[in-house]
N, C-alpha and C positions, 0 to 999 in steps of 0.2 A: 411416599409418592406413589402409586400404585398402576399407573400410567395412562388413567381414564380421565375422560377430558372434565376437569376440575381446575379451577382457577387459584392460585393458592397465591397472597400476596404479603411483600415484607417488606420493610423501611426502603430496600436498595434493590429486591428483583420482581418483577412480575415471573411466574413460571404457569405455562399453559399446558398442562398432559405433559412433562418433562420429556417424554420420546417424541411428541408429535414436535414441540418446541425446536428440537435437532432435526427433524428430517421431514418436516412435512411444511410446505409454503401456507401462509394462512390464508384464508380465501374465506369466501361468503358461506361455501361450503362446511367448514368448520362452525360448530355447533358447542355448546357448553351448556347441557342440562341443568347442570348442580354447581351454582356459581355459591361460593361458600370462603368470603374472606376472611382473614384470619384477625384482621385488625375492625376495630369499631368503622362503620360509614366513615366518621368524619375526619380520620385520621388519618389517611390514605391519602398519601400526597398527590395523588390525582386526582383528587377529588376535594383540594383545596380551594379553588375558584367556585365549585357547584355548590360548596357546602357553605361558603358568604351568603353565596344568592339563595341557597336551600338547606337550613338548619337541618333539615333531617330527609336527605335525600332517600331516593327508595332504591329497591334493590336493584332496577330497569335502568335507573339512571347510574346505578353505580357501576354497574358491568357492561354499559356500553363506554363509559369511560376509561374502565379499565382495560375494556377489550381494546380500545383504540391506543394507550398507550402498550396494550401488550404486543398490538401489531405493528406496532414503530420499531420495539426491541426484537421482534423475530425478523424484523430487516436484518438485525445486525448480526442477528446470531447466523443467519443463512450465509452472509457473506465471511463472517469470520470462520465458522467452524464446517459449516455443511459441505462446503465443494471441496475442499481439501481432503477431509475426513470423512466424508460420507460412506463410503464404502468398508471399512474399516470398524465404523461406530455401527452398523447396519447390521454387516455379522456380527458384534459382539452384541447384539441386541435379539437378534433374531437367535445365535445359540442361548442367550438365556432363558427362552421362554414366554419373552415377554414383546413379542411380536406384534405389529400393528397390520391390520389388513392394507397392503398395500404398498409396503417398507420395502418388500423383494424387492423391486422394480429400481429402487436408489441405491442396491446393494450391487447392481449388474456393471454399472463402469462410470466411471467420474463425468465421464463425456455425456452420459444421459442426466447426470446430477446438474452438469451445468445448462444443458440447455430446458430441464424443467426451471431450474431457477433465471435463466433468461425469460422462460414465457412468464414466467411471475414479475418481474420487474415489468415487461412491457404490459401487463395487466395493471398496474400499477401506474406505470410513468408514461404509459403510448410506447411509438416505436422508437423512440429514440431512450435508450433508456437512462442515461445520464448528463447530466448539464455540464460536467465537469472532465478534462482527461490530466491526468496527471502524470509526468513520465521523468523519468529518473535518468540521471546522465551518460556517467560510466558504467558500461555495459550494456545499457538500452540503447540511448540515442545514440552514442558514439563510442569509439573505441581506440585503443593506440594501434596508429598504421604499423608499429614494429612491437615488438617486445619487447617491456621493460628491460629485462637483464640485457638482452642485446644493447641497448640505446647508454645502458649505463657502463655497460665492459665498452663499447665503443669510441665513446666521446671522454671515459675514462684513462685509456693506451697513454695518452700523452703524460697523464699524469701520475701515472705509475701504478695505476689498478692492473693488480694480475690475478682478480679472481676469476675462476671460469661463469659462465651464463648459468650454470645449475647451480651455483657457490652464491653467488649475487642473489639468487630467486631465493634460495633457502633462507640467508639471511636477513634480505627482505620483511618475507613473511614472519618472520620470528620476531622483527623489530617492529613492524606493522601494528602487531595483536598484544605488545607491551601494554600496561596503564600510560597516560601520557597525560602528566599534571594532575594537579587536584582536581578542576574541574571535570578532567577525560576528555575536554573539545580538542579535536586536534586541529582541525581548522579554525584559526581564530584570526582575523583581517588576511594578510596574504601570506598567512600558515609557513614563513619562512624557518621561525625555530623549528615546526615537527620536519619539514622536509629536509633542512641540516643534518637532522638525526638519523632519519631515513637513510638519507644518502651515506652519509660517513659510517653508519652500522652497515649498509649492503655491500659497501666497494672496498670500507678500510682506509676513505679518501677523505682527509676531511679540508683540502685547499677551496677557498673560498671563491676562488673564479672558476675550479671543475662546479662545483655547486651551481653559481649562477647561471653558468652557461646550460647545466641541465633544466633549471629550473626555467628558464628563458624558453627553450626548448618546446616546453610543455603548454606553454600559451598559443603557439603558431598554429595554423593550419595542418604543417606537413607534420606534427607528432600524431595529429588525429582524423580519422573518417569516419561516416556515415554509417551506421548498423543494415539501415535498411536504405538504399538508393530511391526507392521512391517515397520518402519519410515526406518531403515536400509539398507532391500531389495528393498524398494523403490527408496532411493537416489541413491542407485548404481546403478541403473537402469537407473536414471535419466543421472546421470555423463557419464554413459556409452555413452548415447545418445548423448550426447556433448554439455550440460546444464549443465553451472556454479551455484553453490549454494552458500548463502552467509546467515549469520543469521544477524538481523537486530533487538535490542533491547536496550529499556531501564533499565538499567541496571548499577551496579560499574563494577571493576575493578574483584569481583570475578565470573563474567560469563565464563573469561576463564581457570580459575580451574573448577570450574562445569562442563564444556563439558568436561575437559578431566576426570575429577572423572566419569562420566554417559561413558565414553569411545565412544563420537560422536562425540569428535573435528576434527578426521580425513575425517568427514564426509563434513565437508566444507570447500569451495577454498578461503575464507574472515567471517573475523566478523566484523561488525560494532556496536559496543558498545555506549551510548551514554556518560556514562564516559569519554571516550576516543575523540571522535567527537567534544563534546564538545557542540550538538546539540539535544536534546528528540524529538520523536515522537508527536506529528505531524509535526514538523520541516521537511521541505522537505530534508534539508542540510541531515541528516544522509541517506536517503534513495541516494539520490546522492552519500555519499562516499561509499555507498556498490557498485554503478554501477563502480564507480571511482576503486575500487578495483579489480572486477571483470572485467576491459575494458571491459563494454556492455555501451549502449546507455542506457538513463531510458527506451524509449520504445518502449524498447526490453526485460524487465524484468517484472515480473511481482510477485507482494508479496503478502505472506497468515498470516493473523492476526487475533485476534479475535475481537478488538475493531475497531469498526467503524470508532471514529474518529482520534485516533493515527495510525492505522494502513490502513485505508483504504481510508480517506479523503486524511492524510500526503504523502501516495505515489504515489496518482493521481496527487497530486498538485506536486511533482517532475517528473511529466507525465510520471510514469509505470501503468502497468495494476494492479488491486488488486482485492483479493477473500476474501470476508468473514469466516474464520472458524468458522464451527458450521452452516453454511447457503447457502452460495455457493460452500462450500467445508467441506466434513465432515473427511476425511480419506488423506493421501498422497498418495494413491494408486488412488484416484480421481483427487486430482490435477493433476499426473502425466499423466493422460489420457486426460487430458485439456489439456497439453500442446501438447501431439500427443504423447507420450511415454507410450507403452507396457509394464506392469510388469506381 
């Protein structure tokens, strides 16, 4: 590919100008003077229905259909790669001598790139850029009221736990990172076997009563607090604007009673929890399930979470937009504003 405006089609991908597809929003100003399909027109998947009606589609018909498919693909390309990588990719392209006019502005800052992307979505979808908001639970919606290692140690003292908080944290991180079972699903049903392993590995204590005390504690409102005290007001405004809400979380079946305990379960139209879906982030399945429950297409949803691998990469692999909590956005009011909802 020489970086010029040429359509190249294969059975798996549509590429319109390899550099343009990575950096420039598709628009009416994007023209393709040379249309050179690599396959016979009747074999192009996007032309299947057209071919049934017209066995010999013209180049103009083919161009229109493939361009529409390319436009859809470019929307996903932008949300998956453009936003977080635009600066580095732009600089590499500029340095290689393959720069395009106007490309320099995309290399200035991620903020400018995001603004361009938001404007692009508004040009497609109107002032409200997304039909659904998916929210991660732990680390985004809620956080522990006290450090985990502190709770493990305090509750464990009467059961003979002697490890320091630093040692408990170190052992916890090690145990949490180990493969778990053949399916690798940590949270199955109530998640007790997994959490028994975590607690005993972290503290050296296998006392059943100690485990049950810890396990039940993390189902109460005392153990958690909301990351954003304005969350309720913001979510009400978001729902009033017609945007649907869902929680998407790697958690066991305690999540629903926990949301009720925190009196925030009614904020959401759906809950996609890994223990019920049998898929954990970053597996796209859990994001697709959330979209199915909300009855929206993945490309119409944006997911907000604090983990780049599980939340951002996973959501984008499912075809959703994604914003990193604490980096792209810092409050739910900011999330609402980006969607186009004024709070």
